[in-house]
N, C-alpha and C positions, 0 to 999 in steps of 0.2 A: 545412544540408540534409547534407552530408558526413558526419552523424555515423550516418545511415544504414546506413551502410556498414560499420560496427565489426561490425553483427550477423550482416550478411548475404552472402551468396557472395561471393567473391573471385575476382578472374579467374586465367586458368592461367598458369601460367607459362610463358615461352617453351622455358627450356632447366633441367635440373635443379637444384633451388634450392637458392641460396648466398647469402652476406653480398655477394656484388656481382653477382649477378642480380638487378634486380628484376621483380615480376610483370609479365605481359603485358598492357596495358591493350587494352580493345577503345577505337577512334578515338573521340573526342568526338561528331563528324561522324554516324556510324554509331547511334550514340546516340541524336541529336536524330533524327534520320530513325526510330529506330524506336519515339521516343515522340510526337513531336508533330503526327503526321497528324490523332489523335484531337481535337484541338482545329480544327482547320480542318471535320470531317466534325461537331463539335457545332454549329458555329455556321452550316453552310453550310445551312441551310432558312430563316435570318433573313427573306431578300427574298423567297423564293419561297413562301410558305406558301401563298398562293390556289391557286397553279399545282397543288400537291400536294392542297388539299384539292378541285378540282374531277376531277382525275383519280382520287381514289379517291371522287367524290359526297356527300362530307359538307361543313358550313361550315368556314371559316376557323378559327373559334376551335378545332373540333374538331378538326382536324387540329395543334394545338400538343401534344396528345399525345404526336404522334411526337419532339418535342423534350422533354417532362417523362419519359416512359419512357426517352431515352435519358441524360438528367442521374442519374435515378434508380438506373438500373444498374450506372452510373460511381459512385454513391455508395456503394451497397452492395459494388460489384464489387471496390474496392480495397482496403479489409480483407480480404475473403476471398483474393484474388488476392496479397496481402500472407501471408496464413497458408500457402497452397499453397506460394510459394516457399520460406519457412522449413524447412516440413514437407519438399516432395519435391523440392525445388533448382530450378535457373534451367532443365534441357532443359526438364521437364515444365511448367514456367510458360510457356515459350516457345512449345511444341508448344501447349497447351491456347488461349491465346492464337489461334494464329493458326487453330484450328479453328473457334473461335467465331467470328471475325470473319470468313472466308471461307462459315462458313455462314449468318451475319446477310446478308452482302451477296447470297448468291444466292439469299435467300427476298425480300429485298427486288424483285430484278430484277424479279419476275414478280408478286405477291402484291396481288392485286384489293382485297382488303379491308384497313380499317383495324388490326383486331387482329393478323392475321399480319402485316401490316409493320411494328405495333411490335413485334412477337415478333422480328424480324430486327433493328429497332434496338438492342433491350434485348442480343443478342447482338453484336453490332458493338461496344458497350460495355464489357460486359464482357470482350471480347478486349482491347481498348484499356486497360483499367483494367489487366491484366496486363501489357502494353509497356510502360506507364509506371511500372509498379512495380519490372519487370526493368532498364531503363534506370536509374531513379536508383539502382536497388542496386549498378551497376556503374560510376557515376560516378567513385568516386573522391576528389573534390576537389572547392572551393568553383567551381574555375575552371570543371573537366568539368561540374560541375551548372548554372553558368551560363548554357552553351549552351543547356541541354535547357529550361532554364526559360525563357530570351531564345526560345527559338523557340516556345513555347507563347502568347506574346505575338502574335508576328508573326501565327503562323500562324491564329490565335485571330480576328484580327485582318483578315486576307486572305478568311475563310472566308465569311463574308456575299458579296461580290462573286464570287469563284469559284463560289460556290454557284449565282448567278446566272448566270453565263457559260456553264456547263456546261447548265445548265437550259434555255438560249436555243438554245443548240447541239445539243442533244442530248435528256437526257430530268432532269427532276430525280431521277431514281432514280441517273443516275449521278450527282448534283451527294450525294447519300448516300454514295457506295462511295469516295470518297476517303480515308478512313480506310485503307482498303485497301494504299495508298502504301508503308505501316510493316512489308509483309510483304518490302518489297526489301531491307531491311536485315538479315533473319534470319541467311541464308548467311553474310553477315560477320561476327555476333554471336556466330553459333553456332559458326563454327572458331575463334576467340579467348577464348572465356567458359569459365570452370570450368562443368560441367551436372552433378554427381554430386551425390545431395541428400544434406544436414546429416543426421547423427545427432539422433534427437528421442525423448526420454525421456519426456516427457508424453503425455496423451491430447491429442485435438482437443477443442476444448470444444464440439460440436454443436448442447446446446442454448444455449449466451449466443448465438452464430454464428446461431440462428434467430430466436432474440427480438430482436438486433439487427437484421436484416433486417426483422421482423414492424414494429416500432415506428419506424423510417426510411420503411417502407412507408405507413405509417399518415400520417407527418408530411409527404409529399412531398402527400400529398390534402387536406389540410387545406384549400389554399385554392381548392379544387373542391367540396368538401363537408364543409362545415366544422364541423357538430354532429356527424355520426357520424367521422367521422375525426380529432376532438378526443378523440372517447369512446374510440378505437380506442387511438389514441395514449397517454392517458394508462393505459388497462389493459396495454397490451403495455408501456410503460415501467416499471410498477409490479411487472411480474412479471419483468423486467430487472432491475430493484433488488433483489427477493428471489433471484434468483440469482447477481447480483454478490456479494452478502452474504455467501452458502453457499458461493460458487468465488470467492473473492478473487484469485486467478492466471490466471484462466480469459479464455475471450475479450476480454472489459471487464474489465481489471486495477482493482483499485478503488484501489491506488495513483494511479495518472494521475488517476482523480476526485476525487482529495484533494488533487489537487494544482492551487492556484486559477491559478494563472498558465495553466496548459494548461486550462482551462476556459474562462476568460476570450477567451483567444486563440482557442480553437476557436468560440466564439461569436462572436468580432466577424467572424470570417474566413465565418461562417455568415453575418449580416449583410449585411459588403461584397457576397459574392457575390450574393446575393439582388437585391441594390439593381441590382449590375451588368448581370445577366441579364434582372432586368425592365426596364431602361433599351434594353437591347440589342435587342428585342422592339418594345420602345414607339415609340422615339426616329422609326425608317423610317417606322409607320402614319401618325405624328403629322404627319411630313410630308409623306405623301402626302394626309392632309387638310387641311393649311394651305400647301400650294406645288401649282405645277402643274409637280413635277420630274419626271421620267422614274425609273423602276426605275434606270438604270444611273447618273444622276447620283447619287441618294440614297445609292446602294452606293458609288461612289467618294468621296461627302462622307464617308460614315461611315468607308470605310478609312482615308483621311487620319487622321481625327481617333480611330479606336484607335490607329494605330500613333505618332503624335503621344503619346496619355497611354502607350502602352507607353515607349517613349523614358523618358518622362519619371521613371517607374516606376525602369528601369532605373540613372536617375542618384542618384532617390534613396535606392536600396538601395546603391550605390557610396557614397553619405556620409552613413548614415544612423548609424556607428560617431561621426563627428565629432559628430552632431547629438543623440545620446543619444535614448534609447528615450520620454522623454517629450516631448519636442518632436515626435520621429516621429510619436509617435501621437497627438497634438493636433493634428497638419498632416493625417493619414490623416482623421481624425473630422469635422474642420470641412470640408476637401476630398468626403469621403461624403455630408455633408449637405446641400453646395450641390448635388451633381447632384440630387437629385430636385425639391429645390424651384425650382430652375432653371426643371427641364421642368415643374413643372406653373404656376409665376408667367408666365415669360417669354411674351408676347403674337406672339414674330417668331421667324421659322422659323429662323435663321442660328444664334444661341445653342444650339440644339438639339443642332448637331454640338457644341459646346463641353459640353455634358453628356453625350455619349458619350465624349469626352477623360478627364472627370474621374471618370466612374465607372468607366474601364478602368484611369486611373490609382492610385485608390485599391484598387479589387481584387486589382491586380497587385504594388503594392508592400507594401500589407496582407498580401499572402498571401505574400510570399517574409521581411518583417519580422517575422509574426507565426508562422508554423512553426516558426523557428530560435528564437524564444521560448518555445514549446510545449513543444519538444525538448528546450532546454539545460536547462526547469525540469522535467522529466521524471526520475524514475530511471533510470541507466545502463541496465539489465534489460530496462527497458518503453519505450526508444526508438525500436524499428522500430515499435511496435505504435504508440504515441504518433503518430507521421507516417500512420499506415491512420485512424488515428480523428480526425486532424485534418482530412486528405485527406476523409473524409465528410462531417464536416462544410459544409466548401469546396462540395462536388459537391452536398448539398442543397440551398444556396442556389441553384445552377445548376438543380435543379428545381423548387423556387419558384417564382422570377422568369419563365420562360415564364407559368406557371398563373396568376401574376397581373396578367402582363401581357394575356394573354386576356380577363382580368376586366374590366380597366381600358379595355381601346382596341379590345375586339373583339367585346364584350357577350356574354361565356360565362356 
């Protein structure tokens, strides 16, 4: 992951640059605070979908749109914010992201209708994507990047129970506002980081960006509206392919699409994320149907399961170099297949918590190892773009998952 920092803004020197004066770095704790609250915000609706639906006067299945739109905005926002960072610098990216988060949170606090609430969630997610991009650009080392990625897993695991607790004490609207905690890190980051814009000699590929967004949007809608969404995705993907052919160094570089390791890694990351987010929303509903457990008990059980899976994924990441790429990939594929099979076949409730452990282990370890594989296989000049497009594929899984869960368990 530290490869990203070769091409994005470096931190500001604390003193005039000399051979003995290393650049001043933003402390890793501030970077983690800047990036990771979005994970808690993304997962906070898991246990409170019925409350959200009742407040807005809609069905529970319909309320999953608030989750889908968040994942969609994260998906399309990641490459867009990476482009903004490269072209306009860190200062503009941070200010734009903060504005989006504040505006989205303000809308959510008063939104009486689902469409307005969805707009607020989309703004929050776009802003969160910008903060994540900024934090990763400032990490500067594998160790510091590890602090950020560990925070994703931990706060993602805490998110469902935290959302349930906040909804019980105050309102579900407060549960969806936890991502704004990231703004507490802004002053410290902006004091220490280089905020100026880098020089750019190539024009922005607006048509390529628009076609990529349209393709991603159509793909997100496939689980809900299969036939029209598939038709739309084929059309926009075809137009995007023609554009990429005529603009090989544009928003979607041809060199990346011809890199087999990058393409396979991105597709696997999307598959793992889709399985994880589907099971994240399916397991609580299955536990409600098969047990008399309270919401708090289900949330606590899922929290323990997710934290266990996150810890195991960190262990695998630490030992992956000794195991070798083939063994790691075989393990991930095996465990990744076991998670949904266990959810479908087990007649007992407790193993469903094991499903959550297996799912988060697969997606967390898979994201870490596949991201490194994808970037290392990419041309040097395309590695920042590779990170953005790889993360787009992962976030698409975050959009597919809740929609599939709604079809499977909520009767959408």
